[in-house]
C-alpha positions in Angstrom: 0.0 0.0 0.0 1.3 3.5 -0.9 2.0 5.7 2.1 -0.4 8.3 0.6 -3.3 5.9 -0.2 -5.5 7.2 2.7 -5.3 10.9 1.6 -4.6 10.9 -2.2 -7.2 11.4 -4.9 -8.6 8.4 -6.7 -6.8 7.4 -9.8 -8.1 6.5 -13.3 -8.4 2.8 -12.6 -10.5 3.5 -9.5 -12.8 6.2 -11.1 -15.4 3.9 -12.8 -16.1 2.0 -9.6 -16.3 5.2 -7.5 -18.7 6.8 -10.0 -20.9 3.7 -9.9 -20.8 3.8 -6.1 -22.0 7.5 -6.2 -24.9 6.7 -8.5 -25.9 3.9 -6.2 -25.8 6.1 -3.1 -29.3 7.1 -2.0 -28.0 10.0 0.0 -26.2 11.4 -3.1 -29.2 11.0 -5.3 -31.5 12.6 -2.8 -29.1 15.5 -2.4 -29.0 16.1 -6.2 -32.8 15.8 -6.4 -33.3 18.3 -3.5 -31.2 20.8 -5.3 -32.2 20.3 -8.9 -35.9 19.5 -8.5 -36.9 20.1 -4.9 -40.7 20.1 -5.6 -40.7 16.9 -7.6 -38.3 15.3 -5.0 -41.0 15.9 -2.4 -44.0 14.9 -4.5 -42.7 11.8 -6.2 -39.2 10.8 -5.1 -40.0 7.2 -6.0 -40.3 8.3 -9.7 -37.4 10.8 -9.7 -34.7 8.6 -8.2 -34.6 6.0 -10.9 -34.9 8.7 -13.6 -31.9 10.6 -12.2 -29.9 7.3 -11.9 -30.7 6.5 -15.5 -29.4 9.9 -16.7 -26.3 9.6 -14.6 -25.6 6.0 -15.6 -25.9 7.0 -19.3 -23.3 9.9 -18.7 -21.1 7.6 -16.7 -20.6 5.2 -19.7 -18.3 7.8 -21.2 -16.3 8.3 -18.0 -13.4 5.8 -17.9 -10.9 8.2 -16.2 -10.7 11.2 -13.9 -10.1 13.4 -16.9 -13.4 12.2 -18.4 -15.3 13.1 -15.3 -13.6 16.5 -15.1 -14.5 17.2 -18.7 -18.1 16.4 -17.9 -18.1 18.6 -14.7 -16.3 21.5 -16.5 -19.3 21.9 -18.8 -21.6 22.1 -15.7 -19.1 24.5 -14.0 -19.1 26.9 -16.9 -22.9 26.9 -17.0 -23.0 27.5 -13.2 -20.6 30.4 -13.5 -22.7 31.9 -16.3 -25.8 31.6 -14.2 -24.5 32.8 -10.8 -22.1 35.5 -11.8 -22.0 38.7 -13.9 -18.7 37.6 -15.4 -15.6 35.6 -14.8 -12.1 36.9 -15.6 -8.5 36.1 -14.8 -5.1 37.6 -15.1 -1.4 36.6 -14.9 -1.9 33.1 -16.4 0.5 34.1 -19.2 3.4 34.0 -16.7 2.8 30.3 -16.0 4.7 27.6 -17.9 2.4 24.9 -19.1 5.2 22.3 -18.8 5.8 23.0 -15.1 3.9 22.2 -12.0 3.2 24.8 -9.2 1.8 25.1 -5.7 -1.1 27.6 -6.2 -1.6 29.2 -2.8 -4.7 31.4 -2.6 -6.8 33.4 -0.3 -9.8 31.5 0.9 -13.4 32.8 0.7 -15.5 29.8 -0.5 -15.0 26.1 0.1 -15.8 24.8 -3.3 -15.7 27.8 -5.6 -12.1 29.0 -4.8 -10.3 25.9 -6.3 -13.0 25.6 -9.0 -12.3 29.2 -10.2 -8.6 28.6 -10.2 -9.1 25.4 -12.2 -11.4 27.1 -14.6 -8.8 29.8 -15.3 -6.2 27.1 -15.9 -8.5 25.2 -18.3 -9.3 28.5 -20.2 -5.5 29.0 -20.4 -4.9 25.5 -21.9 -3.3 24.1 -18.8 -4.0 21.0 -16.8 -6.2 20.9 -13.8 -4.7 20.6 -10.3 -5.1 18.6 -7.2 -7.1 20.2 -4.4 -6.4 20.2 -0.7 -9.6 19.7 1.3 -10.2 19.3 5.0 -11.7 16.0 6.3 -14.4 18.1 8.1 -16.1 18.3 4.7 -16.2 14.5 4.3 -18.7 13.7 7.0 -20.7 11.6 4.5 -19.1 8.7 2.6 -20.5 10.0 -0.8 -18.9 13.4 -0.1 -15.5 11.7 0.3 -16.0 9.8 -2.9 -17.2 12.9 -4.8 -14.2 15.0 -3.7 -11.5 12.4 -4.1 -12.7 11.3 -7.6 -12.5 15.0 -8.6 -8.7 15.2 -7.8 -9.1 16.3 -4.1 -6.8 15.0 -1.4 -7.5 15.0 2.3 -6.1 17.2 5.0 -6.7 15.4 8.3 -7.7 18.0 10.9 -9.5 15.9 13.5 -6.4 14.5 15.2 -5.8 15.1 18.9 -2.5 13.4 19.7 0.7 15.5 19.1 2.7 12.7 17.6 -0.1 11.5 15.4 -0.7 15.0 14.2 2.9 15.5 13.4 3.0 12.3 11.4 0.0 13.3 9.4 1.4 16.7 8.7 4.6 15.1 7.4 2.6 12.8 5.2 0.6 15.7 3.8 3.8 17.7 3.2 5.3 14.6 1.5 2.3 14.1 -0.7 2.3 17.8 -1.9 6.0 17.6 -2.7 5.6 14.2 -4.4 2.7 15.5 -6.6 4.6 18.6 -7.7 8.1 17.1 -8.2 7.6 13.4 -9.0 4.1 13.4 -10.6 4.4 16.8 -12.2 0.8 17.7 -11.1 0.1 21.1 -9.6 -1.6 21.6 -6.2 -4.1 24.1 -4.9 -4.1 24.9 -1.2 -5.7 27.8 0.8 -3.4 30.2 2.6 -5.1 29.3 5.9 -7.3 26.8 7.6 -10.9 27.9 7.2 -12.3 30.7 5.2 -11.4 34.3 5.8 -14.8 35.2 7.1 -13.7 38.8 8.1 -12.2 39.5 4.7 -8.7 39.6 6.2 -6.5 37.4 4.0 -3.5 36.3 6.0 -1.1 33.5 5.2 -0.6 31.2 8.1 3.1 30.5 8.9 2.1 27.1 10.3 1.0 26.1 6.8 4.3 27.2 5.3 6.3 25.3 8.0 4.2 22.2 7.1 5.3 22.5 3.5 8.9 22.3 4.6 8.5 19.2 6.8 9.2 16.9 3.8 12.5 18.5 3.0 15.7 16.4 3.0 18.2 16.8 5.8 20.6 18.6 3.5 18.0 21.2 2.3 17.5 24.6 3.8 14.0 26.0 4.3 14.5 28.2 1.2 15.7 25.3 -1.0 12.7 23.1 0.1 10.2 25.8 -0.5 11.8 27.0 -3.8 11.3 23.5 -5.3 7.5 23.9 -4.8 7.3 27.0 -7.0 4.6 28.7 -4.9 2.3 31.0 -7.0 0.3 33.4 -4.8 -3.3 33.7 -6.1 -5.9 36.3 -5.4 -9.6 35.3 -5.8 -12.0 38.2 -5.7 -15.8 37.9 -5.5 -18.0 41.0 -5.9 -20.6 39.5 -3.6 -20.4 36.6 -1.2 -23.4 34.1 -1.2 -22.4 33.2 2.4 -21.9 36.7 3.8 -24.9 36.5 6.1 -23.7 33.1 7.5 -20.2 34.5 8.0 -21.7 37.6 9.7 -23.7 35.4 12.1 -20.6 33.5 13.1 -18.5 36.6 13.5 -21.2 38.3 15.5 -21.3 35.4 17.9 -17.5 35.4 18.4 -17.4 39.2 18.8 -19.8 38.9 21.6 -17.8 36.2 23.4 -20.1 33.3 22.4 -18.8 30.0 21.0 -20.2 29.4 17.5 -21.2 25.7 17.1 -21.8 24.5 13.5 -24.8 22.4 12.7 -24.1 18.8 11.8 -24.0 19.2 8.0 -23.4 23.0 7.9 -20.3 22.7 5.8 -22.1 20.8 3.1 -24.9 23.4 3.1 -22.2 26.1 2.8 -20.8 24.4 -0.3 -24.2 24.3 -1.9 -24.9 27.9 -1.1 -21.5 29.0 -2.5 -22.1 27.1 -5.7 -25.6 28.3 -6.5 -25.6 31.7 -4.9 -25.2 35.0 -6.7 -21.5 36.2 -6.7 -21.5 39.3 -9.0 -18.2 39.5 -10.8 -15.4 37.1 -10.1 -11.7 37.5 -10.8 -8.7 35.2 -10.3 -5.2 36.8 -10.4 -2.1 34.7 -10.6 1.0 36.2 -9.1 4.7 35.6 -9.7 6.2 32.2 -8.8 8.5 32.2 -5.8 11.7 30.5 -6.6 15.1 30.0 -4.9 16.7 32.8 -6.8 14.4 35.3 -5.1 16.5 34.7 -2.0 15.4 36.6 1.1 11.6 36.1 1.0 12.1 32.4 1.2 14.5 32.4 4.2 11.9 31.6 6.8 8.1 31.2 7.2 7.6 34.8 8.4 9.3 36.4 5.4 7.6 34.0 3.0 4.2 34.7 4.5 4.8 38.4 4.1 5.9 38.0 0.4 2.8 35.9 -0.3 0.5 38.4 1.4 2.0 41.3 -0.5 1.2 39.7 -3.8 -2.3 38.6 -2.8 -3.1 42.1 -1.5 -1.7 44.0 -4.4 -3.2 41.9 -7.2 -6.6 41.6 -5.5 -9.3 43.0 -7.8 -11.3 45.5 -5.8 -14.9 45.6 -6.9 -17.2 48.6 -6.3 -18.8 46.6 -3.5 -15.5 46.6 -1.6 -14.9 50.3 -2.2 -18.4 51.4 -1.2 -18.2 49.3 2.0 -14.9 51.1 2.8 -16.6 54.5 2.2 -19.6 53.5 4.3 -17.3 52.9 7.3 -16.3 56.5 7.1 -12.8 55.9 5.6 -11.4 58.6 3.5 -7.7 57.8 3.2 -7.0 56.3 -0.2 -10.7 56.4 -1.1 -10.2 58.4 -4.3 -7.3 56.2 -5.3 -9.5 53.2 -4.9 -12.4 54.8 -6.8 -10.1 55.6 -9.7 -10.0 51.8 -10.4 -13.6 52.3 -11.5 -13.7 55.8 -13.1 -17.0 55.4 -14.8 -18.8 53.9 -11.8 -22.1 55.3 -10.5 -21.3 55.2 -6.8 -24.9 56.1 -5.8 -26.2 53.1 -7.7 -23.4 50.9 -6.1 -24.4 52.0 -2.6 -28.0 51.2 -3.3 -27.1 47.7 -4.6 -24.8 47.1 -1.6 -27.5 48.1 0.8 -29.9 45.8 -0.9 -27.4 43.0 -0.4 -27.1 43.8 3.3 -30.9 44.1 3.7 -31.1 40.3 3.6 -29.2 40.1 6.9 -30.4 41.0 10.5 -29.4 44.6 11.3 -27.0 43.5 14.0 -24.8 41.7 11.5 -24.6 44.5 8.9 -21.6 46.4 10.3 -19.6 43.2 10.6 -20.5 42.3 7.0 -19.6 45.8 5.8 -16.2 45.5 7.5 -15.6 42.2 5.8 -16.3 43.6 2.3 -14.1 46.6 3.1 -11.1 44.7 4.5 -9.5 44.0 1.1 -9.4 47.8 0.4 -7.3 48.4 3.5 -4.9 45.7 2.5 -4.7 46.8 -1.1 -4.0 50.4 -0.3 -1.3 49.4 2.1 0.3 46.9 -0.3 0.3 49.3 -3.2 1.3 52.5 -1.3 3.7 54.5 -3.5 2.9 52.5 -6.6 
């Protein structure tokens, strides 16, 4: 058995059996029905289940590999993006070498859409898809684990209590990421932190960067080990967040000294909401790969985190929603510079639209939500000062 078998994605030989297992899963079928045809699912589930299985079985006949499945899902992803956004764009992909593999390290706002948007940008650029790091807290259902792992996701084990066991799992994770990039030549996506940045403050965790170096050889320095991974900082910007009310509720509880306890399958509901909810415009910006020759930024985890954050902040695409939130907080420093990014914008209309977005939340959450939308403006202005 491979040392990575319990965390790696499923391979091509395993894909047909896993797809068949998904189609046979009553929970998976019921989930699809509840999202695609909720009324019919309630009225006549006995009729809809076999019909959906028949449709999926027919499509599965052409899926003999992971690539086949991803081609099928890409069509659905493009349709989803067209339906739930006002436009998808990306920048910086021309700096990437299609023959090389990278560690794409991005800010984290949405559980499913973040890596999906990066993948879509790579596909549109004629590059291969990547392997996706996903926490085991999202795999509470067997069908969820199958669905994620057959779609090139690998598992980050978080629910480990023992110190030695946790260190061993972190070393294994680090080894798998390095193996994928260097031996397999397959790029990796991982978020810059554990959990989404619910407050809009994108900060790279130094613990994550130290984990990446756990798999280095004894002869390697931290800089040499990190340099091999060719980290590419990525900024993902959403004009509107389908989960902003949920994030506001959690932040409000924490700000008032209360522990926020998730419901049993809240993460799965969050994935669904992020997928089908309105996002406005979405932009993915690829930064410059960090290699050994850059020297100083790679010397230690603190300097590396600062270098990554600098790129994520400066290339973050501020949307009018971010800028109007910044203004609504009474901020004036740098406001005109930010507004110049959208010189033809009708700011009265933007404010009305933003207030309409906030109106769906309880009044007590709205200031926290506004602060979350405004946070990238503070970081952008600081990162680009003097530019």
